[in-house]
VEXMI-529707 format. One record per residue (C-alpha): residue in three letters; x, y, z. Coordinates in pm, whole numbers, plus 50000, padded with zeros to 5 digits. Example, Ala and Ser with C-alpha at 12.3 -4.5 7.8 and 13.67 -1.06 7.14 Angstrom:
ALA512304955050780;SER513674989450714;
This chain:
UNK035303315922911;UNK033633296623193;UNK035473266223323;UNK033333234923338;UNK032763223023692;UNK032153187723803;UNK029723197924075;UNK028293178824368;UNK024943177324183;UNK026723163623875;UNK028443137224087;UNK025083125924218;UNK023563125923870;UNK026503107723706;UNK027693082823967;UNK029623061123720;UNK031753088223558;UNK035363075223543;UNK037923093723757;UNK041743093323744;UNK042263084724109;UNK045163061024038;UNK047053088323853;UNK046533110624158;UNK048183085324387;UNK045113069324543;UNK044743031724583;UNK041543013024495;UNK040593008324860;UNK041263045024935;UNK038963055724653;UNK036303032024781;UNK036663046925130;UNK036143082024990;UNK032963071424813;UNK031673056425140;UNK032463088525332;UNK030653109925075;UNK027893085324995;UNK028613090424625;UNK031503093824387;UNK033703124424454;UNK033713154624227;UNK036933163324046;UNK037653189524314;UNK036933165224598;UNK039133139024436;UNK041923164524413;UNK041503174524777;UNK041453138924908;UNK044363127724690;UNK046513156124817;UNK045503153525180;UNK045713115525186;UNK049143115525026;UNK051973102125237;UNK053433137125259;UNK050323152925413;UNK048583124625598;UNK051503104825750;UNK049283074725686;UNK052103049225706;UNK054013065725990;UNK051263076426233;UNK051173043626420;UNK054883046226496;UNK055073083926552;UNK052673080126845;UNK055603065527034;UNK057043100527068;UNK054023110427273;UNK054173078627478;UNK057773085527581;UNK057353122627658;UNK057023128528032;UNK055203158728182;UNK058563172528293;UNK059903170527937;UNK056813187227792;UNK056453216328033;UNK058563240227822;UNK056923230527492;UNK054343256827396;UNK053443239327068;UNK054483204326978;UNK053903175026746;UNK051063181726502;UNK051613219226478;UNK053403237026194;UNK056553238426409;UNK057613231526765;UNK057763261626998;UNK059953261727309;UNK059853285527606;UNK063513295027658;UNK062913317927958;UNK062513354928023;UNK059363356527812;UNK061263345427499;UNK060263315727286;UNK061943298926992;UNK060353278226717;UNK062253254526491;UNK061493227326239;UNK063203208125961;UNK061383195825651;UNK062223177425331;UNK061993188424968;UNK063793158624823;UNK062023148224503;UNK061383183324370;UNK065083190924416;UNK066033161924192;UNK063573172223924;UNK064503209323926;UNK067373215324168;UNK067233253224199;UNK063493257424247;UNK063163225224445;UNK065683236924703;UNK064593273324698;UNK060943265124763;UNK062023240425030;UNK063553269725216;UNK060493291325147;UNK058153264625278;UNK059953259025607;UNK060183296525661;UNK056393299425627;UNK055933271225879;UNK057843292926126;UNK055833323926030;UNK052603304826096;UNK053543301326464;UNK053543339126508;UNK057333341126490;UNK059913361026300;UNK062183337326106;UNK065773345026205;UNK067973318126051;UNK068063287625826;UNK070183256225801;UNK070383228625541;UNK071013191225539;UNK072053179525192;UNK072813144825058;UNK073883135824707;UNK075263106524511;UNK079033102624462;UNK080723136424433;UNK082203127924094;UNK078973113823946;UNK077523132823646;UNK074123136323806;UNK075633150424126;UNK077353176623911;UNK073913185323775;UNK072023185624103;UNK074413199424365;UNK075153233724213;UNK071463240524155;UNK070463229424505;UNK073163250424671;UNK072293280324455;UNK068603275624542;UNK069233273524917;UNK071513303724909;UNK069513323824658;UNK066263321324854;UNK067733324625203;UNK070053353025109;UNK067233372024940;UNK065103368525254;UNK067923382825461;UNK068193351425675;UNK071613338925785;UNK072483302925706;UNK074133291726029;UNK075143256125954;UNK074373223125793;UNK075823191525649;UNK076623178225302;UNK077043140825250;UNK077993121024939;UNK077073084424902;UNK076113061224618;UNK072843054124799;UNK071563089224721;UNK072183086724346;UNK068963096424173;UNK067333106124503;UNK069153134524677;UNK067973146625016;UNK067343183725063;UNK066223190525420;UNK065793226825524;UNK065633239225884;UNK064393272926004;UNK064573289926343;UNK062213317426455;UNK061733338626764;UNK058673352626935;UNK057413363227274;UNK055563336027462;UNK052273355127451;UNK052473359827073;UNK052103322926984;UNK049693316226696;UNK048023283226608;UNK046243269126302;UNK042513266926370;UNK039303282326242;UNK036913292026519;UNK034103316526566;UNK031043314226345;UNK031013342726095;UNK034773348526111;UNK036283354525770;UNK038903333825587;UNK041523356525430;UNK043963344425163;UNK046963367425128;UNK050293367024949;UNK051093357524592;UNK048433349124337;UNK047543312724270;UNK048883296823953;UNK049463263223792;UNK052913256823942;UNK053343229324194;UNK050113210824114;UNK050643175024224;UNK053773183924416;UNK052983162924721;UNK050953135524554;UNK053013131124238;UNK056523138224369;UNK056353132724743;UNK054493099924757;UNK056063077424501;UNK059463063724409;UNK061473077224119;UNK061803057923799;UNK063873066423495;UNK062643098723338;UNK061263112823662;UNK063373143923619;UNK060913154623346;UNK058053160323594;UNK058693197623587;UNK055103210723624;UNK054903195323971;UNK057793216724103;UNK056843249424268;UNK058373282824165;UNK059523306024441;UNK059833343824476;UNK061893351924787;UNK061253389224758;UNK057493383024779;UNK058123361325084;UNK060243388125252;UNK057363412825222;UNK054953385725341;UNK057063380625655;UNK056893417325748;UNK053183418725666;UNK052473388525890;UNK054413403226179;UNK052463435826161;UNK049183416526140;UNK050153397426454;UNK051173429126635;UNK047863445326542;UNK045983416026699;UNK043793409626396;UNK044553372526348;UNK042463345126515;UNK044123315626338;UNK046833312726076;UNK048083286225836;UNK050723286925566;UNK050123273125219;UNK052743247425134;UNK052293210925041;UNK048663205724943;UNK048083242724880;UNK044713258324955;UNK043083224225000;UNK045433216225285;UNK045343250425451;UNK041563254725456;UNK040633218925543;UNK043203217825826;UNK041933250825965;UNK038373237625948;UNK039213204126105;UNK041043220826395;UNK038303246326465;UNK034983246026645;UNK032833249726334;UNK032973243025963;UNK034093263725666;UNK032653277425344;UNK035193286125073;UNK034513305924755;UNK037153298924490;UNK035793326824269;UNK037413351224512;UNK040903335724489;UNK043323358724301;UNK044673338524006;UNK047653342923778;UNK046503317723519;UNK043303317523318;UNK040633290723317;UNK041863272323626;UNK039523244823742;UNK038423241524102;UNK040703211324140;UNK043673231324013;UNK042993261024239;UNK042703238524544;UNK045783217324467;UNK048103244824340;UNK051233248224549;UNK052073283324434;UNK054433297724691;UNK054413327824925;UNK050783324325041;UNK049143324125384;UNK045593318725507;UNK044193336425815;UNK040963335926013;UNK039823371126103;UNK036813385026290;UNK034463405926071;UNK035263438126256;UNK038983433526185;UNK038733425725813;UNK039143461825707;UNK042193466625929;UNK043623433625802;UNK043173445225443;UNK044753478925519;UNK047893463125659;UNK048173440425355;UNK047723470825130;UNK050503489025315;UNK052883460525229;UNK051403456924879;UNK050433421024955;UNK047403408624756;UNK044563398124987;UNK041103383624934;UNK038243372625154;UNK037623337325030;UNK035273322625287;UNK033963321425640;UNK033563299225941;UNK030103283425958;UNK028263268526252;UNK027993233726099;UNK030743215226282;UNK033223197426054;UNK031403207625733;UNK033733217525451;UNK032013234325157;UNK033763248024848;UNK032083267724569;UNK033343275924220;UNK031483295423953;UNK028663297924204;UNK028253260124229;UNK029033235924509;UNK032083214924413;UNK033163201224754;UNK030883189425034;UNK032773167525278;UNK033563163225649;UNK036773183225713;UNK038053157925964;UNK037993129625706;UNK040093150925472;UNK042563161225741;UNK043003128225922;UNK043343104425630;UNK043733066825654;UNK045983049325904;UNK048053020125785;UNK049812994125992;UNK052302984225727;UNK054062950925767;UNK057562953825908;UNK060252927825963;UNK063942927426033;UNK065632922225694;UNK067122888225624;UNK070342905525519;UNK070762925125845;UNK072842898626025;UNK075242895225734;UNK075562932925708;UNK076472935526074;UNK079332910826042;UNK082412932726071;UNK084722928825775;UNK088402932425864;UNK089372969025882;UNK092102976825632;UNK094982993325819;UNK096943019325625;UNK100643013425567;UNK101263051025585;UNK099373071225846;UNK100433104125689;UNK098983094225352;UNK095883081125527;UNK095423115025689;UNK095673132725351;UNK093233107725199;UNK090723113025477;UNK090913150825499;UNK090713155725121;UNK087933130225066;UNK084493143624963;UNK083263130325298;UNK085483153125506;UNK086853180525280;UNK086113217525320;UNK082523228125249;UNK083613263925171;UNK082493259724810;UNK078973255324945;UNK078893277125256;UNK080513307125090;UNK077393309824875;UNK075353316225189;UNK075143348125394;UNK075903338525753;UNK075893371925931;UNK072973391925790;UNK070683405726067;UNK073713409726293;UNK072843383626557;UNK074903354326431;UNK077453345826698;UNK078853313126559;UNK078333298326214;UNK081293290825987;UNK083393261726113;UNK081213259626423;UNK079803227226560;UNK076433244526602;UNK075023277326482;UNK074723302126769;UNK072283331526754;UNK071523360326986;UNK067793359927057;UNK067443388427305;UNK069613418927238;UNK069013432527589;UNK069933401527790;UNK072183385027526;UNK070273352527573;UNK070783330227271;UNK070313296127118;UNK072543270326954;UNK071163247326684;UNK072623216926514;UNK071243189826288;UNK072973156826217;UNK072493122026072;UNK074453092325948;UNK072683070025702;UNK075603045825716;UNK075253040726090;UNK071473038126060;UNK071543011225796;UNK073832990126016;UNK071572994626319;UNK068553017826278;UNK067853023526648;UNK071503030326728;UNK071883051626415;UNK069053074426529;UNK070513076326879;UNK073903085326733;UNK072323113126525;UNK070663126326841;UNK073903122827035;UNK075943141826778;UNK073473170526744;UNK073183172127124;UNK076983172127159;UNK077423198526888;UNK075093221427079;UNK076733213327412;UNK080313221427304;UNK079253257427236;UNK078313260627603;UNK074543258827541;UNK072163236327734;UNK070173213427498;UNK066423217327553;UNK064453203227256;UNK064583180526951;UNK063113181726600;UNK063563156526319;UNK063153148625951;UNK062953111225888;UNK064023102325532;UNK063363066225431;UNK062513044525132;UNK059103030525040;UNK056783022725334;UNK055422994225125;UNK058672975725196;UNK058712955725520;UNK062482961525541;UNK062052999225523;UNK059222999725775;UNK061342979926019;UNK064153005325975;UNK061683033526029;UNK060123018526340;UNK063513010926492;UNK064753046226422;UNK061643062126577;UNK062013041026889;UNK065733047926908;UNK065173085526881;UNK062193086627118;UNK063883065227382;UNK067063085527346;UNK065233118427392;UNK063573104627705;UNK066943093627845;UNK068323128527788;UNK065173144627927;UNK064563167127626;UNK061313165027427;UNK060773159427056;UNK058873191026964;UNK057893180726611;UNK059133165026292;UNK058613154925933;UNK058523121625751;UNK059703117025394;UNK059003082825243;UNK059493068624894;UNK063103080224880;UNK064363054124639;UNK065033048424273;UNK063163018124150;UNK063502991424418;UNK066683005424574;UNK066033027324881;UNK068383053825010;UNK070293048225330;UNK067763053225610;UNK068493089025715;UNK066903102826033;UNK068033139026048;UNK067903150726409;UNK067983187126511;UNK068713198926865;UNK068073233427011;UNK070053245927309;UNK069863277427521;UNK072833298527625;UNK072223326227876;UNK074953349227745;UNK076143344727388;UNK079373362927476;UNK080293331227666;UNK079803308527362;UNK082783285727304;UNK084373284726960;UNK086743258426822;UNK089583280426705;UNK093093274826828;UNK095663302526859;UNK093273327227016;UNK095573334727309;UNK099173346527329;UNK100413315927516;UNK100463279727409;UNK097293259427446;UNK096933224627586;UNK094593199527419;UNK092513176427634;UNK090463147027511;UNK087123141527681;UNK085633106627657;UNK087013072427577;UNK088233058727244;UNK087513023127134;UNK088223003426817;UNK084973013026639;UNK084933015026259;UNK081533001426153;UNK079973026825916;UNK082953049925960;UNK084393073925704;UNK087623053625706;UNK085643022725611;UNK083973042225331;UNK087043058025170;UNK089323027925212;UNK086993006725001;UNK085682986725295;UNK082072991325190;UNK079582991325475;UNK079612964825745;UNK079742958426117;UNK078072976926398;UNK078113014626440;UNK079803030126745;UNK077963022627064;UNK076543052327253;UNK075553057127615;UNK073463088727630;UNK074263092627999;UNK077833099227884;UNK076533125927645;UNK074583142227926;UNK077633142928152;UNK079693157727870;UNK077083184927816;UNK077083193428187;UNK080853197928168;UNK080463226027913;UNK077563246128058;UNK078993277428221;UNK082583265528176;UNK084853296228145;UNK088183277928155;UNK088193267727788;UNK089733286027492;UNK088183262427238;UNK086193230427195;UNK085233207426909;UNK083193175526910;UNK084583143226767;UNK082413125526512;UNK082963116326144;UNK086663111526073;UNK087553107426438;UNK090113126326644;UNK092273133526339;UNK089563153626165;UNK088713172326485;UNK092283183026556;UNK092993191626192;UNK089933214226172;UNK091003231526493;UNK094593234826371;UNK093583250426039;UNK092433280826233;UNK095813287826394;UNK099053301326254;UNK101013275926454;UNK100983238226477;UNK099913209826706;UNK101843181426866;UNK099803151226974;UNK100543122627212;UNK098363095127068;UNK099393070527340;UNK097133090427572;UNK094233082727338;UNK094653045927245;UNK097513021427223;UNK096933017826848;UNK097753050426663;UNK095373042126378;UNK092493037026621;UNK093463068426809;UNK093333089126491;UNK090313075926303;UNK087963057326538;UNK084503072826555;UNK083643064426915;UNK080813086027048;UNK080583109427347;UNK083943126127284;UNK085273161227234;UNK088593179427229;UNK088943210627441;UNK091753236127451;UNK092893256327749;UNK095993274027877;UNK098613256428088;UNK097493274828398;UNK093963261828371;UNK094613225428285;UNK094163213728643;UNK090833232128670;UNK089583216228347;UNK090633181428455;UNK089073186628798;UNK085763197528641;UNK085803167228413;UNK086363144528713;UNK083543161828902;UNK081163156028611;UNK082253120028561;UNK083833126428220;UNK087053107628132;UNK089753133028041;UNK093383131227929;UNK095933156527808;UNK096743146727449;UNK098813175327309;UNK099653211827279;UNK099993239427024;UNK103443246626883;UNK105253274126695;UNK105943253026386;UNK103313249326114;UNK103073211526149;UNK100823185026294;UNK103103160426472;UNK102193126426614;UNK104713099126689;UNK107313098826411;UNK104963116226166;UNK105083153226082;UNK102463167725846;UNK102713202125688;UNK099423218725785;UNK099433242725491;UNK099743213725246;UNK097013195125431;UNK094753225725429;UNK095313230925057;UNK094243194824991;UNK091233199325220;UNK090073230625039;UNK090673219124680;UNK088343189324653;UNK084933205224594;UNK086183233824372;UNK087963207824158;UNK084753187824128;UNK082233215924089;UNK084273245223962;UNK082303243723638;UNK079343257223830;UNK081033286724000;UNK079183318523907;UNK078513353124032;UNK076973340024352;UNK079843316424433;UNK082953325224626;UNK085743300024653;UNK088853309624842;
């Protein structure tokens, strides 16, 4: 059976044929603009291509005007180590000695609500292919997850599937999951956030970029066959808000095959090594339409594509469906004619389907697509790739001043009970239920992962050079003050990397916000971008790339604005990486607090769990303090352990350190703050706890003074199995049991063969 084509000739002959552009996410003015570009109505295939490529997910049409600020604030000194930056599939950083690292974080939020397992799994698969497209071997993944209240019925539906999807895909690829974050908040009900991060490694000279150049060069599609799954994924799911019943949009969710992707990784690496790839692009959001039009727009010619050559796994697919399909595990390469046979041979070796689907033509910017021998797309590639640019209205919300008025902080009558309440809350309890479903040590180069502030990986097995990676965000802080919230996310990720002994060198981000059609949301977004960009400039580390996810809201209620910020650091010898265990030496350890503690509870976990809602200002942060703190850690060999202080304050930090020892800890809170409650639970920034032996205390304090970091001895390890402060003694085993029990009690119904709960 031959599929009917709406051809270019038919479009010219039937200019008034109705088209479902509204259903595809296009506005009236956008459709009119397309007709002006083409000089006629678009064909069905052209409409599909433009609707996908002009979606918020692919075009960044509402965020472009603000994202330019990252470039404006990046100095030449900041950019000199960036081999590939904003606009590429992933940022690539020169870490020295000929080694480079690429990393990126991306969202797969709406698909993960609709179909949690496949939504999360294909989110991991997509970010891995972004890393592959830079010429790199993917070496690790991380995840940033946010759900509604932990005890909500829908969270019980979504969380197990998401976690299983992240673990199932990553584990099957043989990639260690080296860290992440899981947050519960009412604001994410009906719109969870699933952000996946991937790290890859390559030699500097092996960098690959996405462009189609060289007239006569061939366009090769390789990987899985193209099917009907994922059609409309970015235009239907990624560019609109959820309404009731949105979970039924199953056809728009992609279906992943991690084993096909594992073979694709090895195939790509051999293709790169053989030198047969001119340009490379992964197929993710927007499918073949996105990959081919972006390659054409970035090249020095145009492109002719023949859809009849695309290997299909469904019958009677239309040109629009083939172009828009988001079937997973596919890549698109540009290859010189003399290398096509070698390219095909390598694909055959790995049993990866491959097809020559087009070629580069000498007509600059021309994008031609044929199906059933007829022309179905004839458009300028640049107009597809660039999309419209909107300057959406933005204004500081009328409710912002009232929100920032600090409600009185409820002080607990019983600090011991408060500690149990905090540690066992869904906000701070053990994530073992989640992380034990992930393989952390596969590939053998994971140095730090479980219970570590940042994941640490060996990159070079000869020199032991490595990297540390962390990603953080607080939607609560960001709603109170978007610019400060973004700076705090940057500060925490930077600090998490620093306390391992690594030197922070680059930033990536995934900016999750509500509808850009809301002036309130756009103000939050703009403020967060400026806060992050200015913060990166102050720290002297560049933003190497990022992702924007809009329309994260249910009806008219947006999520908490959530700028996830990832930081990459370099450590010259991973054997010198600092952990945060206590009890690693035979003698007692002394605990030292770095930084100053103030009465700061706006947006804090204490405010959240004590029923205080959300109000006030978030902790204030001076990034110069963060930089001094980082300098303190680089090359410091006097420490036996270190842990940053963030959510939950000093109490959470010390408790997490104490859980890893067979002994106990005695604290002197008067050395922290005159108010014990503030000392325990304040979330002041730029702080960490370090451990050392008695003989090295003076050296640690002297180094802190040299670096300009406030430091005070606040406690020591003890033989008893208690945490003692003032008149309070807490049994650490009881506290640990409460800490570990929360998530299994909530989600034990979902424990299966792939779950391990201690």
